[in-house]
C-alpha positions, 0 to 999 in steps of 0.5 A: 349392538345398540340396545332395544326399544321399550321395556324388556319382557320381565318374569315376576320371579327368578334370576338371570345370570349374564356372564360377559367375557372378553374374547380371549378370556373364556376359560373361566366361564365353565366354573362360573356357569356351574356356580350359577346352577349351584346357586339358583338350581339347574334351571337357572337362566344363565347366559354368556356373551363374548366381546372384543375390546382392545383388539383382543384375539378370538379364543376358543369357545369352551363346552358347557357354556350357554352362549347367546351368540357364538361370535363376539360383539364389540365392547362390554356394553354391546355384550350386556345388551345382546345378553339381555335383549330377549327378556329377563327374570326378576333379578339380573346379575352381570359378572365378567369372566375376570371376576371370581365368583362362587355360588354364595357370591352370586346369591349375595349379589342377587339378594341385593339386586332385588332391592336396587342396583348393587355392585360387589366391592372388587379386590384387585391382585395388587391389593387395591379396591374398587368401591364403585364410582363417586361423582366428586366433580359434576361433569368430570369422570367419576372417581373409582375409589381405588385405594389399597386397604391399609388396616384403618378400620376398613376390613384390611387383612380380612378374608374378602368372603366372610364365613357365613352361608346366610345370605341376609347375614352376609349382606349385613356383614358386607355393609359392616365391613365396608370402608367407613370413609366411603358411604355404603352407597355410591353414585354408580357401579363401575365394575362388572360384578353387578345386580339389579331389578329386571324391571328397571333395566335400560340398554347399556351405552356402547362406549370404548371405556369399560368404567364409563359404560358401567357407570352410565348404565348403572346410574341410569338403572338406579335413576329408575329405581329411585336410589343409589348403588349399594356396594356389597360383599367383596370379590376378586378380579384378576385384571381390568380393562384399560381406559379409552375416552372418546367423544361419546364417552365425554358426552356420557359423563358431562351429562351429570354436570348438574348433579350435586358433588359428593365428598371433599371438594379438594381434588387432584387431576390425573393425566389426559386419557387417550384419545380425547384427552379427558382427565380423571379426578380423585380427592386429595389425600390428605386435603391440601391447603387451598382457597375454598371461598367463592365469595365476592372479593376472594382471590382465585388462582387462574391458569389461562391456556393458549395455543402458542408454543413456548419460546421465541416461536410463539412470542409473536402469536396474537394469543400471547398478547391477548392472554397477557392483556387479559391476565393484567386485567384479572390481576387488577381485579385482585386475581392471581394469574399465570399463562400456560402455553401449549407445552403446559396445558397439563401441569403436575401442580395444576390441582392448585388452580382454582380456575382454568380458562381456555382461550380457544384458538388452534388447540383443544385443551382438556379441562382440569377437573380440579378447577372451574373450567371456562372456555372462551372461543375466540377463533377457528370456531369450526374446530370446536365440537359440541362435545368440547363445549359440553365438557366445560363449566361455562362457555363463551364465544366471541361470535354472537351468531356462532354462540347462538347456533352452538347453544341450540346444537350442543344443548348447553348455553354459550354466552357471547363475549366479544374480543377486546382491546387494552386502552392503556396500549391503544389510545388516541393520544398516540396519533403522530403526523410525522409517522411513515404511516400517517395519511396511508392505508395500513395493514398489520399482520402476516400473510397467514400463508394464503392470499388476503383479498382485502390487501391484494385488492387495495394494492391493485386499486393503487391505494397508498398502502403500507403493509407491516408483517412477515412474508409480503415481499412478493405480494405487494409493491416494494413501496408498500412494504413496511416493517417485518415486525412491530412492537405492540406500542408501534402497532398502536401508534400505526393505528392511531396515525393511519388514514385507514386501517384494513382488516379481514377475517377467516371465513368461518369467523366472519360467518360466526360473527367473530369480530377481530380484536384488530377492529377493537384496537383500531377503534380504541386508538381513534383510528378508522377501520375498513373490514370485510363483512361479518355476520351481525357486525352492526348489532355489536359495533355500530360506530361511524369509524367502522365501515364494511367493504362488501365489494371491490367497488366499496373498497375503492370508495372507502380508500379514496382519500376524498372519502369523508371520515368522522372528525377527531372529536367524533373519533375520540368519542368512539375510542372512549366508548370502546375503552369503556365497553370493550376493554379487557377489564370489562371482559375480565369482570364477566369471566370472574363473575362466571368463575365465582358462580360456577365455583359456588355451584361445584362447592355448595 
């Protein structure tokens, strides 16, 4: 059930008690109904709604339970909405059937809910406590303080329900007994033992994750009351739902990315939660030694995440060279850098990383909530969902057209950061007139398992073609076959020596304006490059050594040996410009500035 439109009808007095129950846990509802009638009188507005979660089976419906509907809805959020949609009284109390309550417990909750949003502190069967949600890290899953009481001044060993029948005294006593390490108010409530003013109600989100559903709902209600969520009293809960984090759940908590953090900024990140892979966050106990300075000049520890697999299977991936050259550029700026391939996207020790930089290729990588998270989309942009963009602290894309569209679509700024080259590797001085590639049309790359029209067209035009890379034996004439693989230095020498270098793009990259790093490498080498059309190319690279072949006729004219290309002096000038403006050093400076800015925002 999605919710309701507008404000609910609200009576000026009385209490509405909504009991929600997973479809196989209805047996505890009759005594809860009796407790509500004892607490507020036989005419109390008590209701019950069943819901299905985790494929729960359908249990029998016990007698004496005032069902709003006899068939269960999908999830606790829908159960809340179904139970409240007809209107409520002055105070609303919501309790799940897994939470044990007496008449006094309901009275305490209702009294607290008359003044704002309140959640009971939940005591689990293993002795751990649920003290509500704290936003330790904006844009990440809020933390449920689930530590066990250990006698350190937080009421450990005491009966969770003090022996008093005075409701006001009970609330005051609950506040005194609350763990002094945590405040008496929290960011939101994330356990289903809640109370709030009826006038402030909004529909609950319908998410598969119980904690995020309740957190988002109570935070939205608290925003309407102008306060936080009070944690009062203490109740026992037998079991709680598992965690399921999908795209809508991620969007729910990334909506808090601009809120101020709470508590100690030294954090640890848990394992990814299925199916989307977001990671839970908690404060470090005790705080670990870690650089906290976001000032200019501070050394930060970086983890660059790439999609290449570990070992020899991934060594030839372009992502590996890209990350290595970027890492060296960051190290020249005084940073500590490691590169994590696919098998190390999540590490046990990644809580010590100050910055996580995802160089987005084939893989979606979960952000690390213990660090600053930067996303740099360099390829396969169609695989990047808006939810993914919203889950990072700052996002960049190598395609200006795609970045602009993604910004408008996702609601978060996506800055343009083009791909780059390493002028220490790609430089004009490597030109070799004795190279087998000298005077030829050259292409370096694999077949990618599909036809590459710029190569097949060049071959059919009879160009003096040399193709380096795997898989070309059956696709180009034998005389055009070069080496199955080249080292980075050999690639640079080939680009500097060739008469023309060919380049192409995946369709989604071309449409988004993603200029291949091959273009920057060729230009930095003092070479000339012919590429297929790319959106907005002239706006970002208007140089005479780059030409676009929009048709087969264009390609034939550009590959004609008589075509006039710029002189060596002009090529060297272009190479110098590329080295200055489009090096990995230039890109690293932008990323470092963004990391420091976001670090300061997250750790004010």
